[in-house]
C-alpha positions as CSV (number, residue, x, y, z in Angstrom):
1,M,-13.9,15.9,-50.0
2,R,-11.9,19.0,-49.0
3,L,-14.7,20.6,-47.2
4,R,-15.1,17.4,-45.2
5,L,-11.6,17.4,-44.2
6,V,-11.7,21.2,-43.2
7,A,-14.9,20.4,-41.1
8,C,-13.2,17.5,-39.4
9,V,-10.1,19.6,-38.5
10,A,-12.5,22.4,-37.3
11,L,-14.4,19.9,-35.0
12,I,-11.0,18.4,-33.6
13,A,-9.8,21.9,-32.9
14,Y,-13.1,22.8,-31.2
15,V,-13.1,19.7,-29.0
16,I,-9.5,20.4,-27.9
17,L,-10.4,24.0,-27.2
18,V,-13.3,22.9,-25.1
19,S,-11.2,20.6,-23.3
20,V,-8.6,23.0,-22.6
21,V,-11.2,25.7,-21.5
22,T,-13.0,23.1,-19.3
23,Q,-9.7,22.2,-17.4
24,A,-8.8,25.9,-17.1
25,E,-12.2,26.7,-15.7
26,Q,-12.2,23.6,-13.3
27,P,-12.1,25.0,-9.7
28,V,-8.8,24.4,-7.9
29,R,-7.6,24.7,-4.4
30,T,-4.2,24.7,-2.8
31,V,-2.6,23.0,0.1
32,T,0.8,23.4,1.7
33,D,2.6,20.1,1.8
34,M,5.2,18.9,4.2
35,A,8.1,20.3,2.0
36,G,6.5,23.7,2.5
37,R,5.4,23.7,-1.2
38,T,2.2,25.2,-2.3
39,V,0.2,22.5,-4.3
40,S,-2.7,23.3,-6.6
41,L,-5.2,20.5,-6.6
42,P,-8.4,19.7,-8.4
43,A,-11.7,20.6,-6.8
44,H,-12.2,16.7,-6.1
45,I,-9.7,14.0,-5.8
46,E,-10.7,10.6,-7.4
47,R,-7.3,9.0,-8.6
48,V,-4.2,9.0,-6.5
49,A,-0.9,7.2,-6.5
50,A,1.7,6.3,-3.8
51,V,5.3,5.9,-4.7
52,G,8.2,4.9,-2.7
53,S,7.2,4.1,0.8
54,V,3.8,2.6,-0.4
55,P,2.6,0.6,2.5
56,V,3.0,3.5,4.8
57,I,1.3,6.0,2.5
58,H,-1.5,3.5,2.0
59,S,-2.2,3.6,5.8
60,F,-2.7,7.4,5.6
61,I,-5.0,7.1,2.6
62,F,-6.8,4.2,4.2
63,T,-7.6,6.4,7.3
64,M,-9.3,8.9,5.2
65,G,-11.5,6.3,3.8
66,K,-10.2,6.5,0.4
67,A,-8.8,3.2,-0.5
68,D,-10.8,3.2,-3.5
69,T,-9.0,6.3,-5.1
70,I,-5.6,4.4,-5.4
71,V,-4.9,3.6,-9.0
72,N,-1.5,1.9,-8.8
73,G,-0.9,-1.6,-7.2
74,M,1.7,-2.8,-4.6
75,P,5.5,-2.5,-5.4
76,L,7.5,-5.8,-5.7
77,F,8.8,-5.4,-2.3
78,A,5.4,-5.3,-0.8
79,Q,3.8,-8.2,-2.6
80,G,4.7,-11.0,-0.2
81,K,2.6,-12.2,2.8
82,R,3.7,-9.5,5.1
83,Y,1.7,-6.9,3.4
84,Q,-1.4,-9.1,2.6
85,F,-3.6,-7.1,5.0
86,H,-3.6,-4.4,2.3
87,L,-6.0,-6.6,0.2
88,R,-8.4,-6.8,3.2
89,V,-8.8,-3.1,3.2
90,A,-8.5,-2.5,-0.5
91,P,-9.0,-5.8,-2.5
92,K,-8.7,-3.9,-5.8
93,L,-5.1,-3.5,-5.2
94,V,-4.5,-7.0,-6.5
95,Q,-5.6,-6.0,-10.0
96,Q,-3.8,-2.6,-10.1
97,P,-0.6,-2.2,-12.1
98,T,2.7,-1.8,-10.4
99,A,4.2,1.6,-10.9
100,Q,7.6,0.8,-9.6
101,G,10.6,-1.1,-10.8
102,P,12.5,-3.8,-8.9
103,G,14.8,-1.1,-7.2
104,G,11.9,1.0,-6.2
105,E,12.2,3.5,-9.0
106,P,9.1,5.0,-10.4
107,D,7.7,3.6,-13.7
108,I,7.0,7.1,-15.4
109,E,5.2,5.7,-18.5
110,R,3.0,3.5,-16.3
111,L,2.2,6.4,-14.0
112,L,1.3,8.7,-16.9
113,A,-1.1,6.0,-18.2
114,L,-2.7,5.8,-14.8
115,R,-3.6,9.5,-14.8
116,P,-3.3,10.0,-11.0
117,Q,-4.6,13.7,-10.0
118,V,-2.1,13.4,-6.9
119,V,1.0,11.4,-6.3
120,F,2.0,11.0,-2.7
121,V,5.9,10.6,-1.8
122,M,7.9,10.7,1.3
123,D,11.3,11.0,-0.5
124,K,12.8,14.4,-1.7
125,M,14.5,12.7,-4.7
126,L,11.2,11.2,-5.8
127,L,9.4,14.5,-5.3
128,N,11.8,16.3,-7.6
129,L,11.9,13.6,-10.3
130,L,8.1,13.4,-10.4
131,E,7.6,17.1,-10.4
132,R,10.0,17.5,-13.3
133,K,7.8,14.8,-15.2
134,G,4.6,17.1,-14.7
135,F,2.8,15.2,-12.0
136,T,1.1,17.0,-8.9
137,V,3.1,15.6,-6.0
138,V,2.3,16.0,-2.3
139,F,5.2,15.5,0.0
140,L,4.5,13.6,3.3
141,A,6.9,13.3,6.4
142,W,6.6,11.3,9.6
143,R,9.9,11.4,11.3
144,E,9.3,13.2,14.6
145,Q,6.0,12.3,16.4
146,S,4.8,15.8,16.1
147,D,4.6,15.4,12.4
148,V,1.5,13.2,12.6
149,G,-0.9,16.1,13.3
150,T,0.5,18.0,10.3
151,L,0.3,15.0,8.1
152,M,-3.2,13.9,8.9
153,R,-4.6,17.4,8.5
154,L,-2.8,17.6,5.1
155,M,-4.5,14.4,4.2
156,G,-7.8,15.8,5.3
157,Q,-7.4,18.7,3.2
158,V,-6.4,16.9,0.1
159,F,-9.4,14.5,0.4
160,E,-11.7,16.9,1.7
161,A,-12.0,14.8,4.8
162,E,-11.1,17.2,7.5
163,D,-13.7,15.8,9.9
164,R,-12.1,12.4,9.7
165,A,-8.6,13.6,10.1
166,A,-9.7,15.5,13.3
167,A,-11.3,12.2,14.5
168,Y,-8.1,10.2,14.0
169,L,-6.0,12.7,15.8
170,E,-8.6,12.8,18.7
171,W,-8.4,9.0,19.0
172,F,-4.6,9.1,18.8
173,E,-4.3,11.7,21.8
174,H,-6.8,9.7,23.6
175,I,-5.0,6.5,23.4
176,V,-1.5,8.1,24.3
177,E,-2.9,10.2,27.2
178,R,-4.7,7.2,28.8
179,I,-1.6,5.1,28.8
180,N,0.5,8.1,29.9
181,A,-1.9,8.6,33.0
182,A,-1.5,5.1,33.8
183,V,2.2,5.1,33.8
184,G,2.2,8.4,35.7
185,D,5.5,9.7,37.0
186,R,6.8,6.2,37.7
187,P,10.6,6.5,38.2
188,A,13.2,5.3,35.6
189,A,14.4,2.4,37.9
190,E,10.9,1.0,37.7
191,R,10.4,1.2,34.0
192,P,11.4,-1.7,31.8
193,R,14.4,-1.2,29.4
194,V,13.4,-2.0,25.9
195,L,15.4,-2.9,22.7
196,F,13.5,-2.4,19.5
197,S,15.5,-4.0,16.6
198,S,16.0,-6.1,13.6
199,F,18.2,-9.0,14.5
200,K,18.4,-9.9,10.6
201,S,20.1,-6.6,9.8
202,M,21.5,-5.9,13.5
203,R,19.8,-2.5,13.5
204,S,17.4,-0.4,15.3
205,P,15.1,0.4,12.3
206,H,13.6,3.7,13.2
207,L,13.9,6.7,15.4
208,I,10.1,6.7,16.0
209,G,10.7,3.4,17.9
210,D,12.1,5.5,20.9
211,W,9.0,7.6,21.0
212,W,6.5,4.6,21.3
213,I,8.6,2.8,23.8
214,R,8.8,6.0,26.0
215,Q,5.0,6.6,25.5
216,A,4.2,2.9,26.6
217,G,6.1,3.4,29.9
218,G,9.6,2.0,29.0
219,L,13.1,3.2,28.4
220,S,14.4,2.6,25.0
221,V,18.2,1.5,25.2
222,T,18.8,3.4,22.0
223,E,17.4,6.7,23.1
224,D,20.6,8.7,23.8
225,G,19.6,12.0,22.1
226,R,20.5,10.5,18.7
227,L,19.4,12.2,15.4
228,M,20.2,9.2,13.1
229,E,17.1,7.5,11.9
230,Q,18.8,4.0,12.3
231,V,21.5,2.5,14.8
232,D,23.5,-0.4,13.9
233,F,24.6,-2.5,16.8
234,S,26.3,-5.9,17.8
235,I,25.5,-8.8,20.1
236,E,28.0,-7.2,22.5
237,H,25.9,-4.0,22.5
238,V,22.9,-6.2,23.5
239,V,24.6,-7.8,26.2
240,Q,25.8,-4.5,27.6
241,W,22.4,-2.9,27.3
242,N,20.9,-6.0,29.0
243,P,17.3,-5.0,28.1
244,D,14.3,-6.4,30.0
245,V,12.3,-6.6,27.0
246,I,13.3,-7.1,23.3
247,I,10.9,-6.4,20.4
248,V,11.8,-7.5,17.0
249,N,10.4,-7.3,13.4
250,D,8.9,-10.9,12.9
251,P,8.4,-14.2,14.7
252,G,11.4,-15.7,13.1
253,E,13.6,-13.2,14.8
254,V,12.0,-14.3,18.1
255,A,13.5,-17.9,17.7
256,Q,16.8,-16.2,16.4
257,V,17.3,-14.4,19.6
258,Y,16.4,-17.3,21.9
259,A,18.8,-19.6,19.8
260,D,21.8,-17.4,20.3
261,E,24.0,-18.7,23.1
262,R,25.7,-15.3,23.4
263,M,22.4,-13.9,24.6
264,K,21.2,-16.4,27.1
265,R,22.1,-14.2,30.1
266,V,20.3,-11.2,28.8
267,K,17.2,-10.3,30.9
268,A,14.7,-10.3,28.0
269,V,15.9,-13.9,27.1
270,E,16.0,-15.2,30.6
271,G,12.5,-13.7,31.3
272,K,11.1,-14.9,28.1
273,R,10.2,-11.5,27.1
274,V,11.1,-11.3,23.4
275,Y,8.0,-10.3,21.2
276,S,7.5,-9.7,17.5
277,I,5.6,-6.4,16.5
278,P,2.1,-6.7,15.2
279,V,1.5,-6.4,11.5
280,G,-1.5,-4.8,9.9
281,V,-1.5,-2.7,7.0
282,H,2.1,-2.0,8.1
283,P,4.4,-3.2,10.9
284,W,3.0,-1.3,13.8
285,G,6.6,-0.4,15.1
286,Y,7.2,1.7,12.1
287,R,5.7,4.8,10.8
288,T,1.9,4.0,10.2
289,A,-1.5,5.2,11.0
290,E,-1.7,2.2,13.4
291,Q,1.0,3.6,15.6
292,P,-1.1,4.3,18.6
293,L,-2.3,0.7,18.7
294,M,1.6,0.1,18.9
295,V,1.7,2.1,22.1
296,A,-1.1,0.1,23.5
297,W,0.3,-3.2,22.5
298,T,3.8,-2.4,24.0
299,A,2.2,-1.1,27.3
300,E,0.5,-4.5,27.4
301,Q,3.8,-6.4,26.9
302,L,5.5,-4.2,29.6
303,Y,2.8,-4.1,32.3
304,G,0.2,-6.7,31.5
305,R,-3.0,-7.1,29.7
306,K,-5.7,-4.3,29.9
307,F,-3.1,-1.9,31.2
308,A,-4.7,1.5,31.5
309,G,-8.1,-0.3,31.0
310,L,-7.5,-0.8,27.4
311,D,-8.8,-4.1,25.8
312,L,-6.3,-4.3,22.9
313,M,-8.5,-6.7,20.9
314,A,-11.5,-4.5,21.1
315,E,-9.5,-1.3,20.5
316,T,-8.0,-2.9,17.3
317,K,-11.3,-4.0,16.0
318,R,-12.7,-0.4,16.6
319,F,-9.9,1.3,15.0
320,Y,-10.1,-0.9,11.7
321,E,-13.7,-0.5,11.5
322,R,-13.9,3.2,12.1
323,F,-10.9,4.3,10.0
324,F,-10.0,1.6,7.6
325,N,-13.7,0.6,7.0
326,V,-13.2,-3.2,7.7
327,R,-14.8,-5.3,10.4
328,L,-12.3,-7.9,11.6
329,T,-13.1,-11.2,13.3
330,D,-11.3,-12.2,16.5
331,G,-8.9,-14.6,14.4
332,E,-7.9,-11.8,12.2
333,V,-7.1,-9.6,15.1
334,Q,-5.1,-12.4,16.7
335,H,-3.2,-12.9,13.4
336,V,-2.4,-9.2,13.2
337,L,-1.1,-9.1,16.9
338,R,1.1,-12.1,16.5
339,G,2.8,-10.4,13.5
340,E,2.5,-13.4,11.5
341,P,3.1,-13.2,7.6
């Protein structure tokens, strides 16, 4: 009996030793993330998690063609109809467990059980917390438009999909340059003045909105050299800005703007030029891999259909098939473009 026990202990010790040695011998590589950290990665990435800005991060993972590597499901805030398009790209997400609490805090025990090889975050506090808990964390950032090249090349390195990242960046540049060429050096007086805003929160949501308005040939009324990510405003500000076009978060806000008597003399309201942003994997007006489509959509609202020779319906279909690996019907594309939940 004693000999059997000794043999059993020896066998367990051997298995543990082999496991440790195997892990130690597993080839690793390093990447530099967008916090400037050197991160060691396994040779091949097969299990990842996104924590924090999950829908945004998913758009980057989807672009690499790696939707099937995601091991955690959608957080509570993203389980409504607004983010249903995720399930079109990655149907298994509906069965994956949520790894964030109601306030967005990570569920450490759940994450440990899911065993992700990499956790992606866009928040420094989450980075520090998860790193202390022993996770391999890659920090992503997309605040300035110049960040997109660094971010996508980093994703290409993590997933060993550098060619795909390069193809995405080439497509991004092609769309923007084509619209810029059509806008040309049109003087400011001939460019529509645009407000991108959430009328529910009375806030211009993201600094990146100033960029895509400018690239589409418009003038953002909130672009004044600001460094703040968000700008709070009042109806009085809107009346004073008197934008030609107003772009809002959802169709409900379009109705809200038109119903507000205080805004009836604003040019955008008088001209019936209040629009809701498209919503695919993420609202196009925010940080998302879909953002070049937002430039094309905005240019179409400002200057008319097929501006710069771009067919928005066709371009949207091509993008989702090429980078998200889904083939959309005309009806699905129209649903995305209308921004309907």
